[in-house]
N, C-alpha and C positions, 0 to 999 in steps of 0.2 A: 975366428970364425965360429967359436963355441959361444962368444957373446952374441954375435947377430943371430944365431939360431935361438939362444935363449931369449932374446927380444922379440923374435918372431912369434915363439911358442907363448910368449907372455902377452903379445898383441892378439893372437887368436883367442886366448881365454878371456882377453877382455872385451873382445868383440861378441863372445858367445854370452858374456853376462847381460847385454843390452841387445837382444835379437831384433826387437822392433825399430830401435834406432839404426841399428847396422842395416838392416834391409831397407830401412828409408834412404840412408846415405848410399847405399849401392845402387839403389833404383834412380836416385837424383844424378849420380856420376854417369850411369849407363846411358840416361837420356841425354844428358849433356854431349858426351863423347860420342854416342850414338849418332845423333842428329847431325854434329858437325863432321863426323866421318862419312855419312852418307852423302852430304852435300859437297865436301871437298873431294870425294870419288868422282862425282859427275864434274865438277868444275875441272879436276885434274884431266879427265879424258877428254874433255871437249876444249879447253882452253890452255892447257899447260903441256900435257904429253904431246911428244913428237907424232907427226903422221905415220901410219904404218905402211911407208913405201922406203924404197931404197935412197939415202941421202935425202931425206925430206926437206932439209932446209934450202935445199937448192931448186926447188920446185915453185914456180911460179903461176900466176894466172894474169893475162893481159887483156885488159878491157878498153874499149873506145871509149872516151870520156869528153864531157862538155860541161863547163860549170858545176864541177863536183858530182854531177851525174854519171853514171855508168851505162854503157849498152853492148849489146853484142857486137860481132865484127863482120862486116862483108867478106865475101870471098876474094875480092879484089885486094882488099887491105891485108888479109891474112896473107896472101901469097906474096905482096908486097913487103912486108914484116919479115917474113920467111927468108925471101931472098936477100935482105938488105941487113937484118939484124946480125951483129958480130958478138953479142953478148951470151948467146943461147947455144947451147950443144945440141937441143932438139927443140922444135918447135911443131906442135900438132894442133889441130882443130877437132872439134866435137860438137855433136847437139844430141841432146836428150831426146828420146822419141820412144815408140812402141810398134810392135810388130804383131801381125795375125799369125798364129801357128794354127796350121790345119793339119788334118790327116787323124784326129781323136774322135770321140763322142760328138763333140761339137767344138767349133772353132774357139780358140784361146787368145786372148790379148797378154801379152808379156811386155815388160819394160826393157829397154835397151838402149844402145847408143849407135850413131853412125860416126866414125872416127877414121883419121886419116893413118896411113901406116906408121907403125911404131909408137901407137899411143900407149898401149900396155906396156912395152918395154921402157918407154921414159919414164913411167910412174914407178918402175921396178917391180911389177906384179908378174910373179912366175907362172908357169903353165906345167899342169900335170902331163899334158898331152900335147903334142903339136908346137905352133908357134904363132908369131903376131904376123899382122897383114905386112906384105911387101910393096914398094911403090907402084908396082905395076898393076896390083889388084885394085888400085883407087881410080882405074879408067873404066868408062863404059864398056861392057862387053866382058871384061875381066874380072868385075866385082862381085860374082855369084858365089861368094865364098863367107863363111861365118865362124865367129868365135862364140862359145858358150861358156857360162859359169859352171862353177862345179855343181852347184844345185840344179840348175837345167840339165846338166849331163846326167846326174842322179835319176832326175824325173823321167828322162829318156831312157832310163833303163841301166845307167852306168857300164855301157858297153865299151870295153876296152879298144875295140876295133871300130870306134865310130869314126876316126879320121879317114876321110875320103868318101865316106857315106853323105846322102843328101836328105836335107828336112826342108819342107815347104814353109816358106816363110812369104806372107802377103801374096799367095797363090804361086809362087815361083820356087824352084828347086834351087837351095843354096848348099855347097859343099862343106861340110865342117872341117876346118883346118886347125883349129886349137881348142883346148879345154883349159880354162883359167885355174890356178890353184885355189883351193878353198880359203875364204877369208873376206877380205875387203871387198871384192868383187860380188860375193854373194850378200854382204850387208847392204851393198849400195843397189841391189836389185838390178845389176845390169846383166840380165838373163842372156841377153843376144847381142853381140856386136857385129855390124855390118860396116864394110868399106864406105867412107865418105867419098862420093864421087863429086869432083870439082871440074866440069868442063868447061870450055871457053864461053858457052852461053850463060854460065853462072858469075863470070868474071865481072860483076858489078859493083861499084862502090857505094852504092845507096840502100843495098838491101841487106840489113844487118840480122844475121842468123846464127852466127857461129860462136861458140867459146873457145878461146884459145888459152893453151897450156903449153908451159915451156919449161925445160931444165937449164939452168945457168951453167956456163963453162967453170971449170974449176978456179977458184979464186976470184971470180966476177962477183962483184955486191949488187944488190938490188939498186943501189943508188947509181951505180954505174950502168946497169942495164936501162935504168930510167932515163939517164942522159942520152943513151943510145937511142931509145924509142923516141924521145922528144925530137931529136934531129930528123928521124924518119918521118913522123908525123908532119913536121914542119915542110919536109920535102914534099910530102904526097899533097899537103894544102895548097902548095904552089903550083903542082901539076894538076890538080883537080880540084878547082876553088869553090865549085858549086857543091860538091858533096864532102869535102874535107876540110874546108875553111872553118876555123874556130874549133874543130875537134883536136882532141889530144890522144895519148895512148898512157894508161896507168899500169905501171907493173907492181902486182901485190904479191906477197907471200900466199902460196895455196892455202895454208893452215888457217881455217877459220874463214875463209873467204865468203862462204854463203851462210855464216852464221852472222846474222844482223847485228848492228851496234846496239840496238835494243836489247836483243836477246842476250848477248854476251853482259849488258850492264846488268840485267835481271839475274843472271847467273852470279855475278860478283855481289849484288845486293843479297842474294841468298846465302852467299858464303858468310857474308858480314851477319846475317841473321842467325846462322849456325854458330858463329863465334859469341854473339850476345846469348843465346841459350846456354853455351858451354860457362860463359861468365856468370850468369844467373845461378847454374848450377854451383859453380864455386862459390858464389857468395852464400848460397843456401847450405852447402856443406861447412864453410867455416862458421856460420850460425850455429848450426847444429852441434859442430864440435865444441864451440865455446860454451855452449849450454851444458853439454856433457862434461866438459871439464870442470865448470862450476859445481857439479854435483860430485866431482871427484876431489874436491879440494881437501878434506881431510885426509884421504888416502894419500894424497901428494905431500901434505905435511908430514904424516907419519914417516914415509920415505925419507923425506929431508931430515927429520928428526934421528933416524937410524943411521944417518951419514952419507946419503945419496947428495951429490953436488947437484947444481942447478943444470950442469952440462949433461950429467947423466940423466936426469928427469927429461930433459930437452930431447936426447937421443932415444929414450924409451917411448916417449909420446909421439915424437916424428915418425919412428919406426911404425908404430901401432896406424897411425894416420895414412903413411904412404902405402902400408899395406892394404888398407881399406880402399883407398883410390885405385891402386893397381887391380884388385879384384873387380872394382866397379868398371875398370878400363877394359878387363878381358869381357866381362858382359856387355861393355858398350860396343865392342866390335861385333858380337852377334847382334845387338840391336841395330847397329849401323847396317850390316848386311840386309837384315830383314827390312828396314826403311828403305834401303836401295833398291831391292827386289820390288817393293811396293810402287817405288817412284816410277820405275821402268815399267811396270804394268800399266800406270796410269797416264804415261806420257804418250801423247797423240803421235802417230807416225810422222816422220820428218822433223819432229821437234829436236830430236838428238842426233847430230851429224853422224851420218854411216862410219866416218873415219874413227869415230870415238869407240873406244874398247873399254866400257863402263863395267869395272869389276874391282874386287878388292886385291890391288896389286902390291908389289913390294913399296914403292914410294908412298901408297896409302897407309900400309901398316907403320911405316916409319912415322909418317905424320901422326897416326894415331898414338904410337909410342911417345913421340915427343908431346902430344897434347896431354897423355895422361901423367907423365912425368911432370910437366909444367903445372898441371892441374894440382897434382899431390903436394908439390912445394908451396902452391898457392894457398891451398886449403889446410896444410900441415904445419907450417912454420908459425904462423901467428899464434894459433891457439896454444900450440907446444911451448912457444917462448914466454907467452903470458903466464901460462901454468908454472912454468920452470922459475918464474920471477915472485913466486907467492912469498909472503911474509908469513911465517907460522902464528906469530904473535897476532896479527890482524885477523887471520881466519879464525882462531880461536876465540877471539873477542866479539866477532860478529856472530858466533855461533852457528855458522852455515846457513844463515837465514836470507843474506843479501849478496852472496857470491862476492865479487870484488867491487861491489858497491855502484855509485851512480856511473862512473866512467864505463864500466863493463856493460851496463845497462845501454848507455849510449852508443856503444860501439855496435851492439846488436840491432838496436832500433835504426841507426844509420845505415847499415846493411841492408836491412828490409825496405828502407827508402831507395836505397840504390836499386835494389831489385824490382821495386815496382817501376821506377823511372825506366829502366831497360825494358820490362815488360811493356809498358805502356808504348814504347818505340816500336816493338814487334807487331803488337796489337794495331798501332796506327797503319804501319804497312800492310797488315791484313784488311784493315777497313778501307784503306784507299784503293787496294786492289779489288775488294768487293764493290764498290762503288763505281769504279771503272768497267768492272764487267756487267754491272746492271746498266749502265749508260750504252755499253756495245749491244747487249741484249734488246736493249728498246730502240737502238739507232734504227732509223727508216732505211732500209736497203732499197726502196724504190721499187719494190715487187712483192706480189703476194706469195707467200711460201707455202701455204697450205695446197694439198691435192695437186702436186706437180710431180712428175717424175722425169728424170733427166738422164741422158746418156750420150756417149760419144759414138759416132760411126767412122771408124777408123779405115776409110776408103784408101787403098794404095793409089800413089800417085800414077802407076803404072798403067791404072784402069781408068784414069779420069783426067787425062790433060785437056781434052776437048770440052769446052764450056757447055754445048749444048748437050753432049751425053750426060754431063755433070747435073744439069737441070732435069733432064728425063729420069735420071737415077732417083733423084731426091722427091721428084713428084709422085713417081710409083710408090717409093717409100711411104710418104706422108700418105697417101691414099689408103695403103694397107692398113697402117696404123689407126687411121681415122675409123675402118670398118669394125675395129676391135669393140666389143660392148663394154660400156662405162668409160670410154673415151670422149670428152666434150670439145676438144681443140688439140690441135699438134702444130708444132712450128719447128722450123730449122735455122739454125744461124751458126756464125763462125764463133761460138762461144755463148755462152748462157750466163745469166745473173748468178752471183756469188761463185762464179767460176773464174778463171783468168780472163782478163780483157783482151780484145783483139789487138792486130798490129797498130804500132803507134807510127803515124804518118805526117808527114808535113800537110798543112792546109792553109790556104789564104782565103781572104775575102775579096770576090771580084769587084774591082774599082779602086780598091786600095792599093797604096803604093807597096811595091814589092820590094823587101829589104836586099839589098846586093850581097849582103853574107847569108848564104843558105843555112848557116847554122843558127842564124835568128828567125828562121821562120817557125811561126807557132806551129805545135803539134797536137794531135788529139788521137784518142783510141778510136780506131775504127771496128764495126761490126757490120757484117753482112747478113741480114735476116729477112724470113719470109713474112708474107703479110700478116699471118695470124701470130707473129712472135709476140706482139705487145698485149693482146688479148690473153694468151695462153699464159704468160708470166705476170699478169695484171699490172703491167706497166701504165700508168696514167697518161693520157695525152692533155697537155696544157694549152696547145694552140695549133691552130691548122689542122691537119688531116695526117691519117698514117698510109700506109703502103696498100695497094690494093692490086688485084690481079692483072690490071692494066700496064703495071708498072714492070714490063719486060724489057728484053736488050733492044727490041726495036722501037721502045717509046722514049719519051723524054727522061733524060736523067735527073733523078730526085733524090734528095736526102732529108732526113730527120736528125735534129740535133738535140742535144738535153739542154737542161737550163743552166747547168755550169758553162758549157760551152757559149751559150748566147750572153750570159754574164762576162765572160771573160772576153770575148772577141768582138761582140756586137755593142756592148756598152748601152743598154737600153733603146737600141734601135730595134725596128720591128724585124724579126728574124725572116718572115716570109716575103720580105722584100729584096732579100739578098741571095746572091749565089755564091758557092764555094768552088775554088779553085784547087784541084788535087792532082798530084802527081802520082798515079797509080801504076799497079803491075797487074799483068795478067794472070788469072787464076792458073795454077799448076805449073807457073813458071817463076823462078826465082829472080831471073833478070828483070829490070825495069824496063818495059817494051812501050807502054803506053805513053802518050804525049799529056801534056796538061789538059786537064779535062774540066769543064764547068757543070756544076750540079745544083739545081734549083731546090732551095730549102721550102719544104712544103709543110713541116711541122716541128713542134717543140714538144718534147716529153720528159717526164719526171726524171731525176737522176737516179741511177742505179749503180751499186757498189759491187767490188769484185774483191777477189783474195790477193793476197801478197804476189807480186812478181818480181823477180831480179832481186830478192832480198830487201824489198822497199817495204818498211813498216807501215802500210795503209790498210789493207785489209777492208773492214767495215768501218774504218774510220773517216775516209776522205772521198770527196766527190771529184771526178775527174772528168774533164770536158770529152765528150763522145760524140761521133758521127755514126749514123746508121745509113746503110745504103741497102737497096732491095737486092735480095739474094738471086732474084731472077734475072738481074742486071748484072751483077759481080758473083756468080757462083763460086763456092768454096769447096774444094774436094773432100777434106776432111771435116765434117761439121759436127755440132751437137744438136740433139733432138730434145725437145721439151713437149711433154704430154701432160694437159689438164684432164683430170679424171673425177667421175662424179662419186666414186669410192676410193677406200684406202690406196693410195698410188703403190704402196709397197706390196700388196697383194697381187698387183697386175703384171709383175715382173715377167713372168713365163708367158703369158699370152701376148705382151708386147714383142718379146724376143721371138715367139713364133711368126709374129706379122713380119718382123724384120728378116727372119730368115726365108720367108716365103718369097721375098725378093732377091735376096742375096744369101745364100746358105753358107757362103764362106766367111761372113763379116760377123765377128762377136759384138756384143754390146760392151763398149768401154766405160768403165767408172759408173755403172748404173746406181742410182741413188735418188731419193726423194729431195726435194728442195729444202725442207726442214733438216735433214741429214747433212746437207752442204752448209747450210749456216752453222749447224753445230760443229762442223768440222773447221769453218771459218774462225770460231770462237776458242778452239782447242787451246791454241797458246795462252790466251788470256785465262781461260779456266785452270790450265795448269799452274799459271803464276798464282792464281788466287789459292789453290789447293795448297801449294807449297807455303806459302806466306801464312795462310790460316793453319797449317800443321805446326809451323814453328811457333805461332802466337799461342796455339793452344798448349804446347809444352810450356812456354814461357809462364802463361796464366797458372798452369798446374804448379809449377815450380815456384812461383810467386806466392800463391796460396800456401803451399806447404810451409814455406818460409815464414809467412806471417803467423800461421798456425803454431810453428814451433816456437816463436818468439813469445806468443801470447800466452801459450801453454806453460813455458817455462816461467814467464812473468807471475802468473797465477801462482803456481808451485812456490815461487819464492815469496809471494805476498799472501800465503794462505792465511797465516795468523791475522794479518790486517783486515782480510775479507770476513773472517770470523768474527773480529772484534765489531766492525761495522754492523754485521747482523746482529750482534747482542745488543748494539746500542739502538736497533729499531730500523735499520736499513732493510727495504723489502728486497726481493729476490730481483724484481724489476730493476731496483736502483743498482744493484750489484752488476747485474748484466749490462745495464746501461754504461757503468763506468767502464767495463772491461772493453765494450763495443767501442765507445767513444775513443779509448786509447788507440785501438786498432784503426778506426776510421781517420785518425789523425795522421797515423803513419801511413796509411794509404794516400790519403790526400796530399801528404807531403811530397810522396813519389810521385803522384800524378803531376803535382805542379812542376817538380824538377823534369818530367819526362815530356813535357810539351815542346822544350828545346829539341829534343831527340827526335819527337815525332815530326817537327817541322823539317828538321834535317834529312829525314827519312822520305818525306813528302817531296823535297828538292831533288833528292837522288833519283827517285822513281818517276820524275816527270816525263821522261821518255818514254815508259812503258806504260803511262796511263792515257786515258780518254776522257775527256770532259771533267776533270779533276785537278784542282790547284793543289800546291803543296799545303796549305793550309784549308783544309776540308771540315768546315763545322760540324756537318751532321756525321761524318765518319769519326771525328775525334770525340764528339758527345757520346755516340753509342759505345765505343771502345771505353772510354772512360768510365761511363756508367758500368759496363760488364765487368771492368777490373775492380771497382769500388765494390759492386755486389759480391764478387768473389772474395774480396778480403773480408766482408762483413759476414759472409757464410763461414769461413774460414776461422773467424774469431766467435763464432757463436758456441762451439763446443768447449773452449777453455771458459767462455763467460758463464755458461750453464753450469760447468764444474765449480767455479769460483761462487756462484750463488747457492750451490748445494753444501757449502762449507758449515760444519757443525760446530758452534762456538766451543763447547766443552771438550771434543774431540781434538779440534785444533790446540786448545791452551793444554790439554793433557799430553799431546805430542811433543809440545815445547817443554 
């Protein structure tokens, strides 16, 4: 023990002798371990940690699927699955929604769920007060009960006697029967949960609107459950061929189900980037320690002459290096925590799953400890072993001028080349992400985003089941908003550009053969819009006409399609000469009640893009076929309103809200924002990816610059006599500076050449997350290559200038 303590004290004394080098190594290790710890914390919380539920490995989600695509589930299919499945202990259904909470200064819109009985109990989420729903509360007339999460309970006053009291939701009184425990329900923002009522009128196989969650029975595997659901899906296809033929069911673990494949790939890529940064840091520290060891050769030779064995010298140097890295690792934990907080601060809402508990946990700290230990061994063993193998005679013969000669210099230069190769790979990833982000920012969204204010009007279904009442309601609403000063036009629709697309329904072209397999019917996104919808959002008409005031329920049924629809389904034919055949459903009713109806195509408009739905990575990236129908022919109860203004739309929030409340004081504005803000939100995931890759790239660039600076500075010190003699023989300062800069440029260039293979590999791995960028992107690679080379030259200039300042007489006198 005394020997270890002596070595530690000796190591601390040695570190104090070289404060500049010690601080540099500490910061290098802290950056490497801190960056890796921060991204591993995020990856562990989102990809590796168990869900914060009871026995989370038994929780699954069941989707309706066709040809690899997934969809929500109809009420009829849900009931059939629940009745026939033998693999599940519990099967529940839910749908995300939002509710109007009244009774305050002004109405408030809160997020929540409509769920069948036992939903929270199935997940294993506890209650601080009350209970979960019981089956009887899923029937009409018995469903006016509510469960609130802990945050909502506190916002309502944290009344311990709240059970049995009523709160007004969507204009109706609901009795509170439960308060959820703090934690996951608060992070999910499920402020209010109401019973999901499935009466006989909703038992339709063709209207998909439910998410289905289940808990496996003890001992049942997902593969067994999948076989069970395959058998049930086949039976339903035989019984209901029109709606179920070709469709299957997919049983997936609940964990990471809503985390897209592309986002998972991005997280793993960032983990690799963090490992690259740590590796660059290790290479940097090895280089610095080799340089330091070269300056201590005389000291080591003296120790050897006094009787120290190579093993003793190795143990002493290794202890010193491990102590250095351990201190750097402790600093790395602090750095990692700071980086993690910054990451969470810039992450847009919804980017990190609510189930992820992102914090420095025991597994994360164990990972950091392992990373620190491995880093210490990597950076400590080689320099200590090389130093312990010194031959006293050779060192004394070289006079301390050249270290261990050409071989040692080659090792250090090889490490610098490796650093630059790794740094180029990271910079290439950042360059690709930046180019992709620019492509998305410049993408044609199909609408004018300036001077448009958007918001939702969440009208409860209980107030709007009659189509004529819905039409009258929105006509009054639009007239009230149009009267606001600064409003140039206003429109209503079942959605809006850059927000979610409308319902996807089957659509046929009249006169064309109808596939016998209903699952092979083509589908399109549908949107019900008022006549001023296209002018308000600046959507260009390409052919024909738009809707007008005469397109009412009593008029001819007409439709407008987008260019993508015409390209896919009409294949060069004149769209205005065709009619659409649509199986539609009435507004306010979930069951399909309308027969197949024909709609005359009267116009073609420019493609419009929307944000992700069901975890599909499309956002601003893809054009989808779309059919627009007149809102006055197919009114929609809860719609979105767009307002084009003549002045800053953000400054008109209060006046527009006042106009809405003049028509309906109980209805809040849902998600009010400008269209520019909506586009910024749609780009949030790509922006976060860019920021993260750029951050790692900047750290790698900094470390690589430090590395080449250290090598060149040491090289200048070793060649000080040579530089002085060159100056004495007539070499100018420019010549000496050029000599050193050339050497640095050769090292950086070699690293860039080696790094091209890594850059290509990074590009291949990032393909799923990029937009309009190939694995080899010459503009991006050229920019980052020039940036890295410039950083190398800047780092070399200091040592080069120092070499040019060598005075011949002083150098020779020192010798």
